[in-house]
N, C-alpha and C positions, 0 to 999 in steps of 0.2 A: 158785533164787530163789522166795520165797513171793509169788505174785502178789497175794494178798489184802492182806498186810501192806505190800507195796510201794505199792499204789494207795491204801491207807487213809491213808498218811502225809500226802500233800498234800490229799486229799479231793476235789479238783477236778483233772481231767486235761485239759489243753488238747488239743483234737482239731484237728489241723493239716492243711491242704491246701497243699502247697508246689508251686508251678508252676515255680520256677527254683531250681536247686541253690544258687546264690549267696545266696539268702535264708535258707538253713538255719541257718548258724552265728550270724549276728546275731540271728535270731529266737530261737534256743535260748538265747542269752546273755541276751536281754531277759526271757524267761520265767523262767529260773533266778534272775536278779537280782530279779525280782518275787516270788519265793517259791514258784514251781511248778516242781519239778525232774523230775517224771515227765511225759513227753510221748508223745502218740500221733500218729505221722506216718502219715497214711492213704495207702494204695496206690491212690489215685484218679488219680494223675498219673504220668507216666513219670519224673519227677524224684525220686520217693520213695526208691528204693534209694540213689541217690547222696547224697540229703539225709541219710538215716540214717547212711551211712558218714562223711559230713563232720561231723555232730554228734558221733558217737561218738569221732572223732579229735580234734576241736578243743574240745569242751565235755565233758570227762570227768565233770563233776559232774552232768550230765543223765542220767537213766535213760530210755532210748528204747525205745518199743514201736512196733509196726506195726499199723495198723488197716485195715479193709476188705479183709481177707484172704479171698478168695472161692474159691481153688483150692489144692490141694496144692503146685502149682508156685509160687504166690505166697508160701506159707508158707516154702518153701525159700529163695526169693529174699530174703525179709525176714530170715530167720535168717542167711543168708550176708552180708547187709549189716551185721549187728551188733546187730539189735534183741534185747532180752532178754525180751520178752513179745509176744504177738499177740492181736488182737481181731478179731472178725467181726461183721457186722450181723445175720447169720442163723445157723441151725444146719445144718451139713452134716457128716455123720459122716466123710466122707473127709477133710475139712479138719481136723477134730478129731484123727483118726488120724494125719495127717501131722505135726501139731504134737507129738503124743505121741511119735512115732517119732524126731523130731529133738530131743526134750527141751526144747521151747519152751513155757513156761507160756502157757496159752491161755484166752481168755474168749470162748466162742461167744455169738451173739446169739439172743434169744428174744422173742416177743411174746404167746405164748399158753401155756395150761397144758400142752397136748400137747407143744409145743416144749421147754418147761422139763423135762417128764418125760423126753423123749428125751435132752436134754443131760445130765441127772443120770445117765442109764443108761450114759453113756460115762465117767463118773467126774468130770465137771465139778464144781468146788466153787464156781465163781463164773460168773455169766452177765451179758451185756450186755442190758438191756431197751431195745429199740429198735423203732420210733421212740417215745421215751418219752411225750411229751405226746399225740401222735396216737393212741397205743395205749391211752390211758386214764390216764396219769400216775400220781400217787401213789395214787389210789384203786384203780387196777387192780393195782398192786404189792401193796398191802395185802390185796386179795382173793386174789391168788395165794399170798401168804404164809400166808393162813388155812389153805390146804391143804398147803403145802410147807415151812412154817417148821421143822417137825421134822427136815427133812433137813439143816439147817444151811447151806443155800445162801446165798451172798452175791450182791449185785446191784450193777451199775453202770448206771444209767439214762443214756441219751444221746439227744439229739434233742428240741429244743424246751426244753431246760433252760437257764435263764439266771439272771442275778443276782437277778431278782425272785422266782423260785420255787425256787431251789436249796436254800434253807433248809428248805422243806417236804420235799424229798426226803431231805436229810441227817438229818432228824429221825427217819427210820425206821432202827432199829438195824441191820437187815440190809443197808442200803445203805452200802457202804464208801467209794464215791466216785461222782462224777458226771462224765460227759464234757462238756466245755464248749467248744462251737464259738464262743461269743461272745468268748472270750479273744483270738482272732486274727481280727479282722474282715478280709474280703477287701480293703477299701479301705485299711486301715492297713498291711496286709502289702504291697500293691502300691506304696504310697507310701514304704515303708521307715520307717514311723513306729515305730521301736523303743522310744522313750520312752513313746509312747502305749500300746503293747502291754505294756510293763513295768508301767505303772500299772494296766491292766486285770488283769494277773496279781496285782499287789499287793493290789488291792481284793478279789479272789477269795480270796487266801490269808488276808487279814485276817478275812474273813467266816467262813471255816472255823475259824480260831483262836477267834473269839468263840463259835461254836457248840459247839466241842469242847473248848475250854480248853487 
């Protein structure tokens, strides 16, 4: 799987924190129905592996990745659960190596020029810029690209990205997608407001369509 082309398709990737396995399938269906079929289920909760398995089994049209992969063991657990790509908030050579060994397309996280340089040295073609807004936002990304654009690196900003500023990020050609935590608000997820979440996904998908045609 080409992780760059996969993430570029929807342009906005819902970043999901699932506390209960039973939330996974209706949530995935709502997001896919809204037009966002590439999902990042974070490994911040114990329910994450089971949630990924459930989505892969019940919502085959969803392309499921795993986020917040901090250790080689988490990479293996995510791969075994059925995810088809992995994402980390930071850069750890051991985690990158584990993903490579397992054949899992992987997007390590960076926030500085040094981290980006190290990620590129491992063969990374795409990085997660995190926490995007706190680390300098679009201005910082453009400054990094001033030195690194020639490498062909692609970027997925996450953290503080929302409907009000996502267009600024997506206007940068090297940004293939943005991670969107606002797509699945905690209160709507807890309430099982699938229609509301579907509408948030639809609004995001419509914005990307307007921006990219």
